[in-house]
C-alpha positions in Angstrom: -37.4 13.5 -61.7 -33.9 12.2 -61.3 -32.6 14.7 -63.8 -34.1 17.6 -61.9 -32.6 16.4 -58.6 -29.2 16.0 -60.3 -29.4 19.5 -61.8 -30.2 21.0 -58.4 -27.4 19.1 -56.8 -24.9 20.3 -59.4 -26.2 23.9 -59.1 -25.9 24.0 -55.3 -22.5 22.4 -55.3 -21.1 24.9 -57.8 -22.2 27.8 -55.6 -20.3 26.4 -52.6 -16.7 27.1 -53.5 -13.8 26.6 -51.1 -10.3 27.6 -51.6 -7.0 26.5 -50.0 -4.5 29.2 -49.2 -1.8 27.6 -51.5 -4.0 27.7 -54.6 -4.4 31.5 -54.2 -0.7 32.2 -54.4 0.2 34.1 -57.6 -0.4 37.3 -59.5 -3.8 39.0 -60.1 -4.6 41.8 -62.5 -7.5 44.2 -62.4 -10.2 43.5 -64.9 -11.5 46.1 -67.4 -9.6 49.1 -66.0 -9.0 52.1 -68.4 -7.1 54.6 -66.2 -4.6 52.4 -64.5 -2.9 49.0 -64.5 -3.1 47.3 -61.1 -1.6 44.1 -59.9 -1.7 42.2 -56.6 0.7 39.3 -55.9 -0.4 37.0 -53.1 2.6 35.4 -51.4 3.0 32.9 -48.6 2.8 33.9 -44.9 -0.1 36.3 -45.7 2.0 38.9 -47.5 0.9 40.6 -50.7 2.7 43.0 -53.0 0.7 45.7 -54.8 1.8 47.6 -57.9 -0.3 50.3 -59.5 0.7 52.0 -62.7 -0.9 55.1 -64.2 -2.2 55.1 -67.7 1.2 56.4 -68.9 2.7 53.1 -67.4 4.5 55.0 -64.7 4.7 53.2 -61.4 2.5 55.2 -59.0 2.3 52.8 -56.0 4.3 49.8 -54.8 3.4 48.5 -51.4 3.4 45.3 -49.3 0.6 44.4 -47.0 -1.1 41.5 -45.2 -3.8 39.3 -46.5 -5.8 36.4 -45.1 -8.3 33.8 -46.1 -11.5 33.7 -44.0 -13.9 30.8 -44.1 -12.1 29.4 -47.2 -14.1 31.8 -49.4 -13.3 35.4 -48.4 -10.0 37.2 -49.0 -9.2 40.1 -46.6 -6.5 42.7 -47.1 -5.1 44.7 -44.1 -3.9 48.0 -45.5 -5.4 48.5 -49.0 -5.7 51.1 -51.7 -9.3 51.0 -53.0 -8.7 52.6 -56.4 -11.9 51.9 -58.4 -10.0 52.7 -61.6 -9.8 56.4 -60.7 -7.4 58.6 -62.7 -4.4 59.0 -60.4 -2.7 61.4 -62.8 -5.4 64.0 -62.3 -5.9 63.1 -58.6 -2.5 61.9 -57.3 -3.5 62.3 -53.6 -5.8 59.3 -54.0 -2.8 57.0 -54.1 -1.8 57.9 -50.5 -5.0 56.3 -49.0 -3.7 52.9 -48.1 -4.8 52.7 -44.4 -8.2 51.1 -44.8 -8.8 47.4 -45.3 -10.6 45.6 -48.0 -12.0 42.2 -48.8 -14.1 40.2 -51.2 -15.6 36.9 -52.0 -13.4 34.5 -54.0 -14.9 32.7 -56.9 -13.9 30.8 -60.0 -15.1 31.9 -63.5 -13.9 30.0 -66.6 -11.6 28.1 -64.3 -9.8 31.3 -63.2 -9.8 32.5 -59.6 -11.1 36.0 -59.1 -12.3 38.4 -56.4 -13.9 41.8 -56.2 -13.0 44.5 -53.6 -15.4 47.4 -53.9 -18.5 49.1 -52.7 -20.8 47.2 -55.0 -20.9 43.6 -56.3 -18.8 43.1 -59.4 -16.8 46.3 -58.9 -13.0 46.6 -58.6 -12.4 43.0 -59.7 -9.1 41.1 -60.1 -8.4 37.7 -61.8 -5.5 35.4 -61.5 -2.9 35.6 -64.2 -2.0 32.2 -65.6 
């Protein structure tokens, strides 16, 4: 019985992640993209730098924006380009849509911080580059 209670306690505590702002600072790269290479660098004072390269490694977007941490588990971006790995060579107008915001739940997988910003869970994900 003690083993079951311990297992449940460990399971519940692992689901309740909290992040401090300073541990989020650094560079993040999009996961499993085929059409673009996308990076987000989280900086102090709630500033982020975004760089998006097309599949020919040409810089297509470089922008700065604002980010914040909400409830120690949710990252929110002010102006944000929601790319969803779309082909920006074929559809260059997509890159101009940076007015909307975005946000996602922060989590740790394999000791690496990651977040997803998309319409569906597990979509448009970024992980911290070590």
